[in-house]
C-alpha positions in Angstrom: 80.2 198.5 175.5 82.0 199.7 172.4 82.1 203.5 171.8 82.9 204.5 168.3 83.9 208.0 167.1 83.9 209.3 163.5 86.7 207.8 161.4 90.0 209.7 161.3 90.7 211.9 158.3 93.2 209.5 156.7 90.7 206.7 157.1 87.9 208.7 155.5 90.2 209.4 152.6 90.4 205.6 152.1 86.6 205.4 152.3 86.3 204.0 155.8 82.8 204.8 156.8 81.1 204.5 160.2 79.6 201.0 159.3 82.9 199.7 158.0 84.7 201.2 161.0 82.2 199.4 163.3 82.7 196.2 161.4 86.5 196.4 161.7 86.4 197.3 165.4 84.0 194.5 166.3 86.1 191.9 164.4 89.1 192.7 166.6 87.1 192.9 169.8 85.8 189.4 169.1 89.2 188.2 168.0 91.0 189.6 171.1 88.5 188.1 173.4 88.8 184.7 171.8 92.6 184.8 171.9 92.7 185.9 175.6 90.1 183.3 176.7 91.1 181.0 179.5 91.1 178.1 178.9 92.5 178.8 175.5 90.4 178.0 172.4 91.7 175.5 169.8 91.1 177.9 167.0 90.9 181.3 168.6 91.1 183.3 165.3 88.3 183.0 162.8 87.5 184.6 159.5 84.9 187.3 158.9 83.3 187.7 155.5 85.7 185.0 154.3 88.8 186.9 155.3 91.2 186.9 158.3 91.0 189.9 160.7 94.1 192.0 159.8 95.4 195.0 161.8 95.3 197.9 159.5 98.1 200.5 159.2 97.5 204.0 157.9 94.1 202.8 156.9 95.4 199.9 154.8 93.5 196.7 155.4 96.4 194.3 154.6 99.5 196.5 154.9 102.2 193.9 154.3 100.4 192.6 151.1 100.5 196.2 150.0 104.2 196.6 150.9 105.2 193.3 149.2 103.1 194.2 146.1 105.0 197.5 146.0 108.3 195.5 146.1 107.2 193.6 143.0 106.1 196.9 141.3 109.6 198.3 142.0 111.2 195.1 140.6 109.3 195.6 137.3 110.1 199.3 137.2 113.8 198.7 137.7 113.8 195.8 135.3 112.3 197.9 132.5 115.0 200.5 133.1 117.6 197.7 132.6 115.9 196.6 129.4 116.0 200.1 128.0 119.7 200.4 128.9 120.9 197.0 127.8 118.6 195.9 124.8 118.9 198.1 121.7 115.7 199.6 120.2 116.1 197.5 117.0 115.9 194.2 118.9 112.7 192.5 118.0 112.1 191.0 121.5 112.4 194.4 123.2 108.7 195.5 122.7 107.6 192.1 124.2 109.8 192.5 127.2 108.6 196.0 127.8 105.0 195.0 127.5 105.7 192.3 130.1 106.9 195.1 132.4 103.9 197.4 131.7 101.5 194.5 132.5 103.4 193.7 135.6 103.3 197.4 136.7 99.5 197.4 136.2 99.0 194.1 137.9 100.9 195.1 141.1 99.3 198.5 141.1 95.9 196.9 141.3 97.1 194.5 143.9 98.2 197.4 146.1 94.9 199.1 145.6 92.9 195.9 146.4 94.9 195.1 149.6 94.6 198.7 150.7 90.8 198.6 150.5 88.8 195.6 149.6 85.8 196.7 147.4 84.1 194.7 144.6 85.6 197.0 142.0 89.2 196.8 143.4 88.8 193.0 143.7 87.8 192.7 140.1 90.6 194.9 138.8 93.1 192.9 140.9 91.9 189.6 139.5 91.6 190.8 135.9 95.1 192.3 136.0 96.6 189.2 137.6 94.9 187.1 134.9 96.4 189.3 132.2 99.8 189.0 133.8 99.7 185.2 133.9 98.3 184.9 130.4 100.9 187.3 129.0 103.6 185.1 130.6 102.4 182.2 128.5 102.1 184.5 125.4 105.7 185.7 125.9 107.0 182.2 126.5 105.7 181.0 123.1 106.9 184.1 121.3 110.4 183.7 122.8 110.8 179.9 122.4 109.4 179.8 118.8 110.9 183.2 118.0 107.6 184.5 116.6 109.1 188.0 117.0 111.2 187.5 113.9 110.0 188.0 110.3 112.7 185.9 108.6 110.3 183.3 107.3 106.9 183.3 105.7 105.0 181.5 108.4 106.2 183.4 111.5 104.2 186.6 111.0 101.0 184.6 110.4 101.6 182.4 113.4 102.3 185.5 115.5 99.0 187.1 114.5 97.2 183.8 115.1 98.8 183.3 118.6 98.0 186.9 119.5 94.4 186.6 118.5 94.0 183.4 120.5 95.4 185.0 123.7 93.2 188.1 123.3 90.1 185.9 122.7 90.9 183.7 125.7 91.4 186.7 128.0 88.2 188.4 126.7 86.2 185.2 127.3 87.8 184.9 130.8 86.8 188.5 131.8 83.4 188.2 130.3 82.6 184.9 132.1 83.6 186.4 135.5 81.8 189.7 134.8 78.6 188.6 133.2 78.1 184.9 134.0 79.6 184.0 137.4 82.2 185.5 139.8 83.7 182.1 140.4 86.8 182.0 142.6 87.4 178.3 142.0 87.3 178.8 138.2 89.5 181.9 138.4 92.2 180.0 140.4 92.0 176.9 138.2 92.3 179.0 135.0 95.4 180.9 136.3 97.0 177.8 137.6 96.5 175.9 134.4 97.9 178.7 132.3 100.8 179.1 134.7 101.7 175.4 134.6 101.8 175.4 130.8 104.0 178.5 130.8 106.3 177.0 133.4 106.6 173.8 131.5 107.6 175.7 128.3 110.2 177.8 130.1 111.6 174.7 131.9 111.9 172.7 128.7 113.5 175.7 127.0 116.1 176.0 129.8 116.9 172.3 129.7 117.4 172.4 125.9 119.5 175.5 126.0 121.7 174.3 128.9 122.3 170.9 127.1 123.3 172.9 123.9 125.5 175.6 125.4 126.4 174.3 128.9 126.2 177.8 130.3 124.7 178.5 133.7 122.7 181.4 132.6 120.8 179.3 130.1 119.2 177.5 133.1 118.0 180.6 134.7 114.4 180.5 133.3 113.9 177.0 134.7 115.4 178.1 138.0 113.1 181.1 138.2 110.2 178.9 137.4 111.1 176.5 140.3 111.4 179.5 142.6 108.0 180.8 141.6 106.4 177.3 142.1 107.9 177.1 145.6 106.6 180.6 146.4 103.2 179.8 144.9 102.9 176.8 147.3 102.5 179.4 150.1 99.0 180.0 148.8 98.1 176.5 150.0 99.0 177.4 153.6 96.0 179.5 154.7 96.9 180.4 158.2 95.8 183.2 160.5 98.0 186.3 160.1 100.9 186.6 162.5 100.2 189.5 164.9 97.3 190.3 162.5 99.7 191.4 159.8 101.4 188.7 157.8 99.6 185.7 156.2 100.4 183.2 153.5 99.1 185.4 150.7 101.4 188.3 151.7 104.3 185.9 151.9 103.5 184.7 148.4 103.8 188.3 147.2 107.1 188.6 149.0 108.3 185.3 147.4 107.8 186.6 143.9 110.1 189.7 144.3 113.4 188.0 143.8 112.4 185.9 140.7 110.9 189.0 139.1 114.1 190.9 139.5 116.1 187.9 138.4 114.1 187.5 135.3 115.1 191.0 134.1 118.8 190.1 134.6 
């Protein structure tokens, strides 16, 4: 028989209720019994509500995803400080780089919030912020490669406004589809992957062109960063039960993006 008491104060502050506390406890009772069964089961750890049973720490549902999301947040924060120190205020690309940082801060903030407590609203904010982060990466790639930030020709300001309007429209349609039509996980993943692939191809081509032109190692950095991110993203395909109930493939994907994020700002 399982005897439950009222959730601890720090759990109640994170909106753990008696039903959610019961759900959490029962998940781990079942998981522990399956793991300790003799003879052993082929797949002792199963998912509940479509998610692996994690061991919470300080009330956080997926503590290492929260921690690794914070590492990414810190990488953006430190990178934005480097931009302010190294790029003069008059440089036309500086506002675009700073906005990239702000969107990154928002994205990883919502990621920390979602992995701390999984509610429909925190999930939506995490997905919408991640989508904005991916789409802005494509927006910035085009601005940087084509140099739409400059006003030294008649067509660039018009193209910049056109490209900005397209990206805003695409993001608005994306959010509206998920919010009012269908909360479709497959579509959301496919949309982000498609945008990410296009962005990665642009940066890779840009790196190859610049390296062939200047033969400097730093010109290849964007392409190398893209390759790192692709390798890290492949961890998302490895959906395994969390080690010791703490670290799974998704959290490792968050960890894998820390270094290329910090590298990008260099």
